[in-house]
C-alpha positions, 0 to 999 in steps of 0.5 A, a space after each residue: 551466515 554460520 556454514 558448516 565445514 566439510 573436510 573430505 577426501 581423509 586418507 591418513 590417520 595423523 593427517 586426520 588428528 589434525 583435521 579434527 584439531 580445526 573443529 570442522 562440522 564433517 569429516 569424510 571418507 571415500 570409499 570409492 576404489 578410482 579415487 584418489 582419495 580412496 581410504 585403502 587401510 581401515 585404521 585410517 577411519 577409527 574413531 578419533 579421539 574427542 573428534 566431534 565431527 559427524 563421519 561422512 562416507 562417500 560412495 560411488 554407484 555402490 550397492 546397497 549391502 556394501 554400504 550398509 557393511 561399511 556404516 557398520 564397520 566404520 561408524 559413519 553418521 552420514 552417507 553421500 552419493 556421488 555417483 548416478 543413484 536415482 531417488 528411489 536408491 537414495 530412499 533405501 539408503 536413508 533409512 540406513 542413515 541420513 542422505 547427502 546427494 552429491 550433484 554434477 553442476 553445469 551451465 545445462 543442469 536443471 535444479 527442477 529434476 530434483 523435486 523427486 529427491 526431496 523426500 529422501 535426501 536431507 541435503 544436497 552437495 553442488 559440485 562441479 561437473 567432471 569426468 571423474 566423480 569428485 576431487 576435480 578441483 574445478 568450480 562450477 558458475 556460482 551464480 547458476 545457483 540461484 535457479 535453486 528454489 527448493 527448501 533442502 540445504 544444499 553444502 557448496 562443494 568443487 574447487 574451493 580455496 584458500 582464496 574464496 573467502 570473499 566469494 562465499 561472502 558474496 552468496 546469499 542463497 537462503 539454502 546455503 548449509 555449508 562447505 565442501 574442502 578437498 583438493 585446494 587444501 592438499 600437499 599431496 592427494 588425501 594429506 591436508 596442509 593444515 596450516 591453511 585449512 586452520 586460517 580459512 576456517 577461521 576466517 569463515 566461521 568470522 562471516 
């Protein structure tokens, strides 16, 4: 099982360079002002020389016009919609860039509700339900993934930490395509612990 690696919530240029040296598949930038990992300074999102990771812009209930502007200004490759965006809105965004649609999962979540998103989203991102939009450091019950039957790949998110290698190995879902690493690999919000990330990425790629 080869899992793609997304390192999200990057806020500082020098730290981002070190993240890129670990060769993740994606690096994420949060364009949501209420987040602790909000990208305040444009230079933080500047393309790092030699970084082959695709650039993911994370938006929460943002307008189509602003998303399009961010894509142009920051050369984003992927748009991650982490709010309450409808399938119709995702369809419009998908004409700009491929869409990762984040869903907040709890015991009441009905995966059948995702049918309407099938034609507009390239990948789903399953995160833990919380009062905030992402970055809570919480997990949902990964057993709930057994109810997901669509053939659209998904990225597992929400509270993944350095000690989760074996738990991730135990997930046998055929649509699991990647994992999202964020708050539990940080020195402080937006600053990644490179040592922890390096060890984890090496180990996960040996699965």
